[in-house]
N, C-alpha and C positions, 0 to 999 in steps of 0.2 A: 181290350183296348185296341182300337184301330187307328193307325196313323195314316192320314190321307194327305200327306204333304205334297204328293205328286199327282193327286187325283185329277186336277185340271188339265194335265197333259195327256191323259189316257184317250186313246182313239178306239179302243175295243168297245163295240156297242153292247157287249154283254156285261160290262162293268156296271156295278151298282154301288152307290155309297152305303156305308154302314148306318147312315142316319135312318134308313128304312126300318132297322131293328128297333130303334128308339121309338119311332112313331107307331110301331106295332106293339109297344108296351114292354119290351124287354128292359129289365131294370139293372142288368149286369153289363151294359155296354157304355164305353167311354170313347168318343170320337175326337181325335186330335186334328186340328186344322191350323195352318200357318200362313203367314203372309210372306214368308221367306222365299218361296219358289216363284210361282207365276206372277206374283205381285212385285217381285224383285226388292223385297224389304228385309233381307237377312240381317242387316246391321241394326234394324230397329227392334228386333226380337219381339214381334207382335204375333200372337196366335190366340186360339181359344179352344174350348172344349164344348162338345154337345153331349149331353147326357140327361139323366133324370135330375130333378131338383135336389134330391137327397145325395146323390153321388157328387154333384157339384159342390154342395156344402161340405161334404166330407173331404173333398180334394182341396178346397179353399183353405182349410185349416193348416195345410202343409206348405202353402206358398210362403216363401220367405220374404215378407215385405211387399211393398208396391213395386212391381217391375215395369209396368207400362208408363210411358211418358205421354204428355199431351200431344206432342208432334207425331209420335208413332200412331196414336189412336186416330188422330185427324187424317193422317196419310192412309191408314187402313180403310177408314170409312169412305174416303174419296176414291180409293182404288176399287172398292166394291161396286161403286156407281159407274166406273169408267169401263163399261163392257166392251167398247170398241178397242181400247188399249189391250184388254185381256185377250180378246180374239186375235189381235195383231201378234201379241207375245206367243200365243199358242201356235199360230201359223209359222212364225219365225223358227220356233223349235222344231216343228214338223219338217220344214224344209231342211234345216240343219241336220236333223237326224237322217233324212234321206241321203244327204251328201255323204255322211259318215258311213252309212250302211253300204252305199255304192263303193266307196274306196276300200272299205274293209273286205267286202266280198271280192272285189277286183284283185286285191293283193293276197287273198286267201287267208286272211286272219279270221280265226274263230271268234265270234262275238255273241253276246246275249241280246236278244230282241229287247228293245227298250220302250217303255211308255212314260219316260221321265225326261229330264233336261240334261241327262248324261248318258254315256254308253260305257260298257265294260267289255274290253276285248283282250284276247290272249296276245302276248308279245312273242316275237320270234327270237328275241335275245333277252338277256337278263334285264329286269325292269329298271334297275338303276342305270344301266347303260342306255336303255331306250329313253329314259327320262332325260339323261344328259344330252343325247343326240337332239331330242326335241327342244330342250332348253337353249341349245346353241342356235336354234332357228326361232327363238323367242316364243316357244310354245310350252306352256307349263301343264304337265299332266299330273294326275293324282298320285298319292302315296300308296304304299303297299297296303293291301287288305288281307292280312294273314287269315287263313293259310293259302289264299290264292295269290301267292307272291309273283306269279308270272302272268298276272292279269293287270291291265291298265284301266283306270277309271279316267275318262276324259269328259269334261263338262262341254255342253253344246253352246257355242256362242252364236253370233249372227251367221247367216249364210255366207257372207263374205269372209268371215274368219274361218269358217269350216272349209271353204274352198281353198284357203291358204294352207290349212292343216293337210288337206287331201293332196295338194301339190307337193308339200314337203315330204309326205309319206311316199308318194310315187318316186320322188327324186332319191330318197334314201334307199328305196328298193332297187332302183336302177343302178345304184352304186353298191348293191349287195350289202348294205349296212343293216338292213332290217329284213 
């Protein structure tokens, strides 16, 4: 099973979708796709699988009722056609990621290179304290991801939002708070 929720954000030219295995005839592959990420439809809970006909039938018997709604399906189909918007969303995330990489490097925070719409960086203080400092500045950061409890997951917003985050991080560092 391959989950390609973030595949549309990947910049690495070596990346290949798992769908190639299905087209090559592998019958033990299930590819998961979602409209929650680049299509920005998390609330609509729309996604799909790509696999063999037999696998699809086997999986379908475990789906608890009809989960898709008409509005969600229409929105998903429209989004697939709106290639300009998808390219715009990709560019926005790329620019926002660059802003965060720059400030994290500048401040000496260890972070994991990201090909998604979020980043994961080590905090210099307890994550709960870091979360509270950021919250005071109207920035909400992610929960603990045990066992990496001194790492922060931060979703990437617009470049303007990430410039604000970078500014706050620099200010907190100047005050020796982070």
